[in-house]
N, C-alpha and C positions, 0 to 999 in steps of 0.2 A: 365567313364565305370568302372563297378565294377569288381575287380579281386579277386577271391577266390582261394587261393593256397591250394593244397592238403597237408595234414599232413603226408601222406604216402610217405616214401622215397623209390623211385624206380629209376632206371637209366632213364626211360622215363620222369618221373616228373622232375628230376634234369635237364635233357637236355632241357625240355620245359621252365623251369624257366630261364635257362641260355640264351636261345634264346630270350625270352621276355625281359630280362634285357639288352642284347646287342642291340636289336632293339630300346629299349626305349632311349638309349644314342645317336643313330645315326639317328633317325627318327624325323621329325617334329611332333608335338603332334597330328595333324589331321591324318596323315598317319599311325602313330603308333596305334592310336585308331582303324583305319580302318583295319589294319593288324590283331589286336587282335580279332576284330569282325569276320573276315573271318576265323581265326583259330578256334574260337568257333563253327561257322557254319559247318566247315569241320568235326569236331569231332561229332557234332550232327547228321550229315548225315551218318557218318561211323557207329554210334550206330544204327540208323534206318535201314541201309542196313544189319547190322549183325542180327537184330531181324527179318528182312524180310527173310533172308536166313535160319535162325534157324527154323522159322515157316513155311518154304516152301511156302511163300506167293508171288504171282505174282502181282507186282504193276500195276496200270493203267497208261495210257498215261498221265493223269492229274497229278498223283503222281510223275511220272518221271520228268515232267516239273517243278514241285514244288521243288523236292529234289535234282535233278541231278546237278544244278548249284552250290550247296553248296560244293560238293566234286569235282567240275570241276576245272576251271581255275581261279576262283575269288581270291584264296589265292595268286596267282602270281601277280595280278594286282597292289596292293600297292608296291610290291617289285620293279616293273618297275620304279616307281617314286622315291622310296627311294634310290636305287642303281644308278639310272640315274641322281639323284640330280635335278629332274624336279620340278620347282617352279611354281605351278599353284594355283590360289585362290580356296578356298573351294567351292565357288559358281560354279566354272567351273566343278569340280569333281561331284558336286551334280546336275548339270543341267540335266533335264529329258532326253535330247537326248544323252548326254554322257552316262548316265546310261543305256539307251536303246541299245546303241552300245555295251557296256560292256556285257549286258545280251545276246544279239543276238550273239556276238562273242563267248561267253562262250558256249552257246547251239550249235552253229555251229561246234565248235571244238569237242564237245562231240559227235555230229553226226559222224564226221570223226573217232573219237576214237572207236565208236560202230561198224562202218563198218570194221575197221582194226582188232578189237578184236573178231569179230563174230565167226570165226572158232575156236579160242581157247576157248571161253566161251561156245560154244555148246558142247565141250568135258568135261566141268566141271560137277561134280556131284551136286554141289550146284548152285542155281540160281544166275546169275549175273544181273546187272542192265544195260541191253542192249535194246535200243529202237527198234532195228530191231525185236528182239524176242517178245517184247511187242506188236508191230504192228501186227505181225503174229498171236498172240493169240487173242488180243482184237478185231481186225478188221476182223478176220476170213479169212485171205488171205494167199497165198503161201509165202514161204520164199523168193523166187525170186521176187515176187511183193513187199514184204516189203523192200527188199534191194533197189529196184528201187525207191520206194517212198521216202525212207530216202536219197538216192543219189540226187534225184530231189530237195528235200527240202534243202539239203546242198548247191546246186548251186544257188537256189533262194535266200537263205540267203546271199550269197556272194554279189549278186547284190544289195540286200537291204542294206547291210552294206555300200557299196559305195554311195548309194543314201543318207543314213543318214549322212554319213561323209560330203558329199557335201552340206548338209542342215544345218550344224552347224552354230550358230550365230557368228558374228564378235565381239570380245571383244577389242582386240588391236593387232597390228602386232606382238608384243613380246609374248603375251599370246597365240595367235593362232599358232604361230610357236612352242611354247612349247607343245601345245595340239597335234599338228601333231607328235612331237617326242614321246609323251606319247602313242598315238594310234598306231603308228608304233612299239613302244616297246611291246605293247600287242601282236601284230602279231608275232614279233620276239620270244617272250617268248613261245608262243604256238608252233611255228615251232621248237624251241629248244627241247620242250617236245617230239614231234614226231620224231625228229632226234634221240633222246635218245631211244625212245620206238621201233622204226622200224629199225634203223641202228646200233646204238651203242650196244644195249642189245638184239636185236631181240626178244623183249618181246612177240610179238604176232605171232611169227613164229610157225607154226603147229608142234607138236611133233610127228605126224604120219609119 
């Protein structure tokens, strides 16, 4: 993976270089590369969302599904293995069903995030990336119907996630035990985010 360091000295650049160097020392090469990839994707999405807001552009459902995972929870996933010292073969991380579980878990968590943040984002002057509001506009339905559809999709996805997990292939007792720890860790990381957003910081509490 190519790394191009900025020649501009700023606190943010210095901090990012420091983070990258420290992760390089404590991460296996595959997980380090994956973490760097997700960091780049995260910043790409942030730039896209900034341009969207500055241009007062409302994204489509298709664009949401394309871009939202990049700034969703993917960036946390390599950290689950790095800090948990989970030792899985690369082929397991790259298995199509494992990737599908990661994507669906990411999108499902974002559905919950959009429901929790809806009231706050409706009060903002700039457009946010909220699928409830995108459904309302693109599908021409009421806000209440958009909320219901997103909520229904969230609960369907939870069932699908369990079905996918039950369908994972068997590699070995040790590998599958580690895979269970990894997937459980993804759920824990997402729950930790919502504990922070809803309880610790009350980030989405209405200001009215």
